[in-house]
C-alpha positions, 0 to 999 in steps of 0.5 A: 687737714683734708675733708674727704668722702668715701667712694663706697659708703659716702661717709665724710671724715678728715685726714691730717697728712701733715702729722703723718709726714712727721711720723705721727700716725694720727689720721687713718686714710681708710674710712672709719665705717667701711674700711675702704681707702678709696676717697674723694677730696672735698676740701684740701685745706680745712681749718679746724676751730677748737673749742676754747670754752674750757678755762683752766682754773689754776687755783683749783688745780693747785689746791687739788695738787696740795691736797693730793701731796698732803695725803701722800705725805701722810701715807708715807709717814705712816709707812715709815712709822710702821716699817722703818722706825722699828728697825732704827730702835 
């Protein structure tokens, strides 16, 4: 990643050229404020620290998934009773 500064409005933003080389269009070389593609590179190898405070609680996610599947099963059973069982009798 590169930290760059727009030469027109002096807005600082990041460009990720590695992702662009692999076919992903994540970064945009133009300034987000004025749209100019003329910039000055401030730091060529920026290391970004990600926020890792969020912890995934697997038990809560599993309980939510079980509840959603139970609701789906009940709705499916109701649809079967309403639309399919009358034709089978």
